[in-house]
C-alpha positions as a Markdown table, in Angstrom:
| # | Residue | x | y | z |
|---|---|---|---|---|
| 1 | Met | 0.1 | 0.0 | 0.0 |
| 2 | Val | 3.0 | 2.4 | 0.9 |
| 3 | Arg | 4.6 | 1.5 | -2.5 |
| 4 | Val | 1.5 | 2.3 | -4.2 |
| 5 | Arg | 1.1 | 5.7 | -2.7 |
| 6 | Ile | 4.7 | 6.5 | -3.5 |
| 7 | Ile | 4.0 | 5.7 | -7.3 |
| 8 | Ile | 0.9 | 7.6 | -7.3 |
| 9 | Arg | 2.6 | 10.6 | -5.9 |
| 10 | Lys | 5.4 | 10.3 | -8.8 |
| 11 | Val | 2.5 | 10.3 | -11.3 |
| 12 | Ile | 0.9 | 13.4 | -9.5 |
| 13 | Arg | 4.2 | 15.3 | -9.7 |
| 14 | Trp | 4.7 | 14.7 | -13.3 |
| 15 | Trp | 1.1 | 15.7 | -14.0 |
| 16 | Lys | 1.4 | 19.0 | -12.2 |
| 17 | Asp | 4.4 | 19.8 | -14.1 |
| 18 | Leu | 2.8 | 19.0 | -17.5 |
| 19 | Tyr | -0.4 | 20.6 | -16.6 |
| 20 | Asn | 0.6 | 23.8 | -15.0 |
| 21 | Glu | 3.8 | 24.3 | -17.0 |
| 22 | Gly | 2.1 | 23.5 | -20.3 |
| 23 | Glu | -0.7 | 25.9 | -19.4 |
| 24 | Leu | -3.2 | 23.1 | -19.9 |
| 25 | Thr | -5.6 | 24.2 | -17.1 |
| 26 | Tyr | -8.6 | 24.2 | -19.7 |
| 27 | Ser | -8.3 | 20.3 | -19.8 |
| 28 | Arg | -9.8 | 18.0 | -17.3 |
| 29 | Asp | -7.6 | 17.3 | -14.2 |
| 30 | Arg | -7.9 | 13.5 | -14.0 |
| 31 | Val | -4.3 | 12.1 | -13.3 |
| 32 | Val | -5.4 | 9.8 | -10.5 |
| 33 | Glu | -8.3 | 8.3 | -12.6 |
| 34 | Cys | -5.7 | 7.7 | -15.5 |
| 35 | Tyr | -3.6 | 5.7 | -13.0 |
| 36 | Leu | -6.8 | 3.8 | -11.8 |
| 37 | Trp | -7.5 | 3.0 | -15.6 |
| 38 | Ser | -3.9 | 1.7 | -16.1 |
| 39 | Tyr | -4.2 | -0.4 | -13.2 |
| 40 | Thr | -7.2 | -2.3 | -14.6 |
| 41 | Ala | -4.7 | -3.6 | -17.3 |
| 42 | Tyr | -2.2 | -4.7 | -14.9 |
| 43 | Phe | -2.1 | -4.6 | -10.9 |
| 44 | Glu | 0.8 | -6.8 | -10.5 |
| 45 | Lys | 4.0 | -5.2 | -8.7 |
| 46 | Glu | 6.3 | -6.3 | -11.4 |
| 47 | His | 4.6 | -4.2 | -14.0 |
| 48 | Thr | 4.9 | -0.9 | -12.2 |
| 49 | Arg | 6.9 | 0.6 | -15.4 |
| 50 | Ala | 4.3 | -0.5 | -17.7 |
| 51 | Arg | 1.5 | 0.9 | -15.6 |
| 52 | Met | 3.0 | 4.4 | -15.1 |
| 53 | Ile | 3.6 | 4.7 | -18.9 |
| 54 | Leu | 0.4 | 3.7 | -19.7 |
| 55 | Ala | -1.3 | 6.2 | -17.0 |
| 56 | Lys | 0.9 | 9.0 | -18.5 |
| 57 | Ile | -0.5 | 7.8 | -22.1 |
| 58 | Ile | -4.2 | 8.0 | -21.0 |
| 59 | Ala | -3.4 | 11.5 | -19.5 |
| 60 | Leu | -2.0 | 12.5 | -22.9 |
| 61 | Ile | -5.3 | 11.3 | -24.6 |
| 62 | Ile | -7.4 | 13.4 | -22.4 |
| 63 | Leu | -5.3 | 16.4 | -22.7 |
| 64 | Thr | -5.2 | 16.1 | -26.5 |
| 65 | Asp | -8.7 | 15.5 | -27.0 |
| 66 | Asp | -9.7 | 18.4 | -24.8 |
| 67 | Thr | -7.0 | 20.5 | -26.7 |
| 68 | Tyr | -8.7 | 19.8 | -30.0 |
| 69 | Asp | -12.3 | 20.1 | -28.6 |
| 70 | Val | -12.4 | 22.8 | -26.1 |
| 71 | Arg | -9.4 | 25.3 | -26.6 |
| 72 | Ala | -7.9 | 25.2 | -30.2 |
| 73 | Thr | -9.7 | 27.0 | -33.2 |
| 74 | Leu | -9.8 | 25.0 | -36.3 |
| 75 | Glu | -6.9 | 26.7 | -37.9 |
| 76 | Glu | -4.9 | 25.9 | -34.6 |
| 77 | Cys | -6.2 | 22.3 | -34.8 |
| 78 | Arg | -4.6 | 22.0 | -38.3 |
| 79 | Lys | -1.3 | 23.5 | -37.2 |
| 80 | Phe | -1.1 | 21.3 | -34.2 |
| 81 | Asn | -1.7 | 18.2 | -36.3 |
| 82 | Glu | 0.8 | 19.3 | -38.7 |
| 83 | Ala | 3.5 | 19.8 | -36.0 |
| 84 | Ile | 2.6 | 16.3 | -34.5 |
| 85 | Gln | 3.0 | 14.6 | -38.0 |
| 86 | Arg | 6.3 | 16.4 | -38.5 |
| 87 | Trp | 7.5 | 15.6 | -35.0 |
| 88 | Glu | 10.4 | 18.0 | -35.1 |
| 89 | Glu | 11.3 | 20.9 | -32.6 |
| 90 | Ser | 11.2 | 23.3 | -35.6 |
| 91 | Ala | 7.5 | 22.6 | -35.9 |
| 92 | Ile | 6.8 | 25.0 | -32.9 |
| 93 | Ser | 7.0 | 28.0 | -35.3 |
| 94 | Leu | 3.6 | 26.8 | -36.5 |
| 95 | Leu | 1.9 | 27.1 | -33.2 |
| 96 | Pro | 0.5 | 29.9 | -30.9 |
| 97 | Asp | 2.3 | 30.1 | -27.6 |
| 98 | Tyr | 0.1 | 28.0 | -25.6 |
| 99 | Leu | 0.4 | 25.0 | -28.0 |
| 100 | Lys | 4.2 | 25.6 | -28.3 |
| 101 | Lys | 4.6 | 24.6 | -24.6 |
| 102 | Phe | 2.3 | 21.6 | -25.1 |
| 103 | Tyr | 4.1 | 20.4 | -28.0 |
| 104 | Leu | 7.5 | 20.7 | -26.5 |
| 105 | Lys | 6.2 | 19.0 | -23.4 |
| 106 | Leu | 4.7 | 16.0 | -25.6 |
| 107 | Met | 8.2 | 15.5 | -27.5 |
| 108 | Asp | 9.8 | 15.6 | -23.9 |
| 109 | Ile | 7.3 | 12.8 | -22.6 |
| 110 | Phe | 8.0 | 10.5 | -25.4 |
| 111 | Lys | 11.8 | 11.0 | -24.8 |
| 112 | Glu | 11.2 | 10.2 | -21.1 |
| 113 | Phe | 9.6 | 7.0 | -22.3 |
| 114 | Glu | 12.4 | 6.0 | -24.2 |
| 115 | Asp | 14.7 | 6.8 | -21.1 |
| 116 | Glu | 12.5 | 4.2 | -19.0 |
| 117 | Leu | 13.2 | 1.5 | -21.4 |
| 118 | Glu | 16.4 | -0.8 | -21.9 |
| 119 | Pro | 18.4 | -0.1 | -25.2 |
| 120 | His | 16.9 | -3.3 | -26.8 |
| 121 | Glu | 13.3 | -1.9 | -25.9 |
| 122 | Lys | 13.5 | 1.6 | -27.0 |
| 123 | Tyr | 12.3 | 0.9 | -30.6 |
| 124 | Arg | 8.7 | 0.5 | -28.9 |
| 125 | Val | 8.5 | 4.1 | -28.5 |
| 126 | Ser | 8.3 | 4.7 | -32.2 |
| 127 | Phe | 5.0 | 2.5 | -32.4 |
| 128 | Ser | 3.4 | 4.6 | -29.6 |
| 129 | Arg | 4.5 | 7.9 | -31.3 |
| 130 | Lys | 2.8 | 6.5 | -34.5 |
| 131 | Ala | -0.2 | 5.7 | -32.6 |
| 132 | Phe | -0.4 | 9.1 | -31.2 |
| 133 | Gln | 0.0 | 10.6 | -34.6 |
| 134 | Ile | -2.9 | 8.6 | -35.9 |
| 135 | Leu | -5.1 | 9.7 | -33.0 |
| 136 | Ser | -4.0 | 13.3 | -33.8 |
| 137 | Ser | -5.3 | 13.1 | -37.3 |
| 138 | Asn | -8.5 | 11.6 | -36.4 |
| 139 | Tyr | -9.1 | 14.4 | -33.7 |
| 140 | Leu | -8.4 | 16.7 | -36.8 |
| 141 | Gln | -11.1 | 15.1 | -38.9 |
| 142 | Glu | -13.5 | 15.4 | -36.0 |
| 143 | Ala | -12.9 | 19.0 | -35.6 |
| 144 | Glu | -13.2 | 19.6 | -39.5 |
| 145 | Trp | -16.5 | 18.0 | -39.2 |
| 146 | Phe | -17.7 | 20.0 | -36.4 |
| 147 | His | -16.6 | 23.3 | -37.5 |
| 148 | Gly | -17.9 | 22.5 | -41.1 |
| 149 | Gly | -21.3 | 21.6 | -39.5 |
| 150 | Tyr | -21.0 | 18.3 | -41.3 |
| 151 | Lys | -23.0 | 15.2 | -40.3 |
| 152 | Pro | -21.1 | 12.0 | -41.1 |
| 153 | Thr | -22.7 | 8.9 | -42.0 |
| 154 | Phe | -23.0 | 6.4 | -38.9 |
| 155 | Lys | -20.4 | 4.2 | -40.5 |
| 156 | Asp | -18.0 | 6.9 | -41.2 |
| 157 | Gln | -18.7 | 8.5 | -37.6 |
| 158 | Val | -17.8 | 5.2 | -36.0 |
| 159 | Lys | -14.7 | 4.6 | -38.0 |
| 160 | Ile | -13.2 | 7.8 | -36.9 |
| 161 | Ser | -14.7 | 8.2 | -33.4 |
| 162 | Thr | -13.3 | 4.7 | -32.3 |
| 163 | Val | -9.8 | 5.9 | -32.9 |
| 164 | Cys | -10.7 | 9.1 | -31.0 |
| 165 | Ser | -11.8 | 7.2 | -28.1 |
| 166 | Gly | -7.9 | 6.6 | -27.5 |
| 167 | Ala | -8.3 | 2.9 | -27.1 |
| 168 | Pro | -6.0 | 2.1 | -30.2 |
| 169 | Phe | -3.3 | 4.4 | -28.9 |
| 170 | Ala | -3.7 | 3.0 | -25.3 |
| 171 | Ser | -3.4 | -0.6 | -26.8 |
| 172 | Val | -0.1 | 0.3 | -28.0 |
| 173 | Gly | 0.8 | 2.1 | -25.0 |
| 174 | Leu | 0.2 | -0.6 | -22.4 |
| 175 | Leu | 2.7 | -2.8 | -24.1 |
| 176 | Val | 5.5 | -0.2 | -24.1 |
| 177 | Gly | 6.6 | -0.9 | -20.6 |
| 178 | Met | 6.0 | -4.7 | -20.3 |
| 179 | Gly | 8.5 | -7.3 | -20.4 |
| 180 | Asp | 10.1 | -9.0 | -23.5 |
| 181 | Asp | 7.6 | -12.1 | -23.4 |
| 182 | Val | 4.7 | -9.7 | -24.1 |
| 183 | Ala | 5.8 | -6.5 | -25.8 |
| 184 | Thr | 7.1 | -8.1 | -28.8 |
| 185 | Lys | 7.5 | -6.6 | -32.2 |
| 186 | Glu | 4.6 | -8.9 | -33.5 |
| 187 | Ala | 2.5 | -7.7 | -30.7 |
| 188 | Leu | 3.2 | -4.0 | -31.2 |
| 189 | Glu | 2.3 | -4.3 | -34.9 |
| 190 | Trp | -0.9 | -6.2 | -33.9 |
| 191 | Ala | -1.9 | -3.4 | -31.7 |
| 192 | Ile | -1.3 | -0.3 | -33.8 |
| 193 | Ser | -3.0 | -2.3 | -37.0 |
| 194 | Cys | -6.2 | -1.8 | -34.8 |
| 195 | Thr | -7.7 | -5.2 | -35.6 |
| 196 | Asp | -9.9 | -7.8 | -33.8 |
| 197 | Ala | -9.5 | -7.3 | -30.0 |
| 198 | Val | -8.1 | -3.6 | -30.4 |
| 199 | Lys | -10.6 | -2.6 | -32.6 |
| 200 | Ala | -13.4 | -4.1 | -30.3 |
| 201 | Phe | -11.8 | -2.5 | -27.2 |
| 202 | Ala | -12.2 | 0.9 | -29.1 |
| 203 | Glu | -15.9 | 0.0 | -30.0 |
| 204 | Val | -16.7 | -0.9 | -26.3 |
| 205 | Thr | -15.0 | 2.5 | -25.1 |
| 206 | Arg | -16.5 | 4.5 | -27.8 |
| 207 | Phe | -20.0 | 3.3 | -27.5 |
| 208 | Met | -20.2 | 3.1 | -23.9 |
| 209 | Asn | -19.0 | 6.8 | -23.8 |
| 210 | Asp | -21.6 | 7.9 | -26.5 |
| 211 | Leu | -24.3 | 6.3 | -24.6 |
| 212 | Ala | -23.4 | 8.2 | -21.4 |
| 213 | Ser | -22.7 | 11.3 | -23.2 |
| 214 | Phe | -26.2 | 11.2 | -24.9 |
| 215 | Lys | -27.8 | 10.8 | -21.4 |
| 216 | Arg | -25.8 | 13.7 | -19.9 |
| 217 | Gly | -26.4 | 16.1 | -23.0 |
| 218 | Lys | -24.4 | 17.2 | -25.5 |
| 219 | Asn | -21.5 | 19.6 | -25.2 |
| 220 | Lys | -21.4 | 22.7 | -27.5 |
| 221 | Asn | -18.2 | 21.6 | -29.2 |
| 222 | Asp | -19.1 | 17.9 | -29.5 |
| 223 | Val | -19.4 | 16.3 | -33.1 |
| 224 | Asp | -22.4 | 14.2 | -33.4 |
| 225 | Ser | -22.1 | 10.9 | -31.6 |
| 226 | Ser | -22.8 | 7.3 | -32.9 |
| 227 | Val | -26.3 | 7.7 | -31.0 |
| 228 | Glu | -27.0 | 10.8 | -32.8 |
| 229 | Cys | -25.8 | 9.6 | -36.3 |
| 230 | Tyr | -27.6 | 6.5 | -36.1 |
| 231 | Ile | -30.9 | 8.2 | -34.9 |
| 232 | Ser | -30.7 | 10.8 | -38.0 |
| 233 | Glu | -29.8 | 8.1 | -40.5 |
| 234 | His | -32.3 | 5.7 | -39.7 |
| 235 | Gly | -35.1 | 7.8 | -38.3 |
| 236 | Val | -35.6 | 5.7 | -35.1 |
| 237 | Thr | -36.3 | 6.6 | -31.7 |
| 238 | Thr | -33.7 | 6.9 | -28.9 |
| 239 | Glu | -34.7 | 3.6 | -27.5 |
| 240 | Val | -34.1 | 1.7 | -30.8 |
| 241 | Ala | -30.6 | 3.4 | -31.2 |
| 242 | Phe | -29.6 | 2.5 | -27.7 |
| 243 | Ala | -30.7 | -1.0 | -28.4 |
| 244 | Lys | -28.5 | -1.1 | -31.6 |
| 245 | Ile | -25.3 | 0.3 | -29.8 |
| 246 | Asn | -25.8 | -2.1 | -27.1 |
| 247 | Ser | -25.9 | -4.9 | -29.4 |
| 248 | Leu | -22.8 | -3.6 | -31.0 |
| 249 | Ile | -21.1 | -3.6 | -27.8 |
| 250 | Glu | -22.0 | -7.2 | -27.2 |
| 251 | Asp | -20.7 | -8.0 | -30.6 |
| 252 | Ala | -17.3 | -6.3 | -29.6 |
| 253 | Trp | -17.0 | -8.3 | -26.6 |
| 254 | Lys | -17.6 | -11.6 | -28.5 |
| 255 | Thr | -14.8 | -10.4 | -30.8 |
| 256 | Ile | -12.4 | -9.9 | -27.7 |
| 257 | Asn | -13.2 | -13.2 | -26.4 |
| 258 | Arg | -12.7 | -14.9 | -29.7 |
| 259 | Ala | -9.1 | -13.3 | -29.9 |
| 260 | Arg | -8.2 | -14.9 | -26.6 |
| 261 | Phe | -8.4 | -18.3 | -28.5 |
| 262 | Glu | -7.0 | -17.5 | -32.0 |
| 263 | Asn | -3.6 | -16.8 | -31.4 |
| 264 | Asn | -1.4 | -18.2 | -28.4 |
| 265 | Glu | 1.8 | -16.0 | -29.1 |
| 266 | Leu | -0.5 | -12.8 | -28.8 |
| 267 | Leu | -2.6 | -14.1 | -25.9 |
| 268 | Pro | -0.6 | -12.1 | -23.3 |
| 269 | Ala | -1.1 | -9.0 | -25.1 |
| 270 | Val | -4.6 | -9.7 | -25.9 |
| 271 | Gln | -5.3 | -10.6 | -22.3 |
| 272 | Arg | -4.2 | -6.9 | -21.2 |
| 273 | Val | -6.5 | -5.4 | -23.9 |
| 274 | Ala | -9.3 | -7.6 | -22.5 |
| 275 | Asn | -8.4 | -6.6 | -18.9 |
| 276 | Ile | -8.6 | -2.8 | -19.6 |
| 277 | Thr | -11.9 | -3.3 | -21.8 |
| 278 | Ala | -13.5 | -5.0 | -18.7 |
| 279 | Ser | -13.0 | -1.7 | -16.9 |
| 280 | Met | -15.4 | 0.2 | -19.2 |
| 281 | Pro | -18.4 | -0.7 | -17.2 |
| 282 | Leu | -16.7 | 1.1 | -14.2 |
| 283 | Met | -15.9 | 4.1 | -16.2 |
| 284 | Tyr | -19.1 | 4.4 | -18.3 |
| 285 | Gly | -21.5 | 2.0 | -16.6 |
| 286 | Asp | -25.1 | 3.1 | -16.1 |
| 287 | Asn | -24.6 | 5.6 | -19.0 |
| 288 | Lys | -22.6 | 7.8 | -16.6 |
| 289 | Asp | -19.1 | 9.2 | -17.6 |
| 290 | Ala | -17.2 | 8.8 | -14.7 |
| 291 | Ile | -14.0 | 10.3 | -16.3 |
| 292 | Thr | -15.6 | 13.6 | -16.9 |
| 293 | Phe | -17.5 | 13.6 | -13.7 |
| 294 | Ser | -15.3 | 11.7 | -11.4 |
| 295 | Asp | -17.0 | 11.7 | -8.1 |
| 296 | Gly | -18.2 | 8.2 | -8.5 |
| 297 | Leu | -14.5 | 6.9 | -8.6 |
| 298 | Lys | -13.4 | 8.6 | -5.6 |
| 299 | Gly | -14.7 | 5.8 | -3.2 |
| 300 | Ile | -12.9 | 3.1 | -5.5 |
| 301 | Ile | -10.0 | 5.1 | -5.6 |
| 302 | Lys | -9.8 | 5.4 | -1.8 |
| 303 | Leu | -10.3 | 1.6 | -1.3 |
| 304 | Leu | -7.6 | 0.6 | -3.8 |
| 305 | Phe | -4.8 | 3.1 | -3.0 |
| 306 | Leu | -5.6 | 4.7 | 0.4 |
| 307 | Lys | -7.2 | 2.3 | 2.9 |
| 308 | Pro | -4.8 | -0.6 | 4.1 |
| 309 | Ile | -6.2 | -4.1 | 3.7 |
| 310 | Leu | -6.8 | -5.6 | 7.0 |
| 311 | Leu | -5.4 | -9.3 | 7.3 |
């Protein structure tokens, strides 16, 4: 318990440096929730390094999502994505001051990931960086749709928004700090290809989030959700749309379960993806978004990380 508290304090210190010095206070402050989420992928002591890296990656997903959705203008979104695709320090000339700081922090964080790894492991960070660049491109597509007043088809919306859930990036990220028996090149290539279990993880995350967001009410900068697109495209009631989305969640779970039996060599990676997918009812169950409105997680966080276990 003491060790866990020390680790959480380290993550919080890292977050405060990024959040405050990067001038990112427009974003959600959810670093402990990010650590909780990473904990669902692997709780074992030997995976502390992997857990900390994944917690930071989940935090980056939230920060980048909020930058595209809440803070940046459309032109700033375009420039930010261009800089992320170039991934070189000189690209800061494209950006306004507040994004310059965030961009440099991003580059530093991925360098920190490399520093956490052994020499033969460092190549893994190139996979996570590529996954982040893919995420950024999809965030930009959502911004283009929103600012252009465009309503995508249900199929197109799901294709983009599942990537924007952050699940594909997280699937790559959860491997970065793992041991050589799990984080193989084959496993990283499987994760970044966003097929079978990774795609299903993204669908569960996206659809459960959309159901929760629809119940809560739409924010002014939100692109149309899968629920809204399905209702509009098929002319159905909310109840019918919810039933359809829930059936797609069930199908995604079947895909994850099948993937656990299809390739023994990938099973350790698939199992970690299945673990974190299983946390989605905790984060979005009962059509509630516990990441955006995190009061409901406070009791769980206290039980897991603050209260000692009596033997």
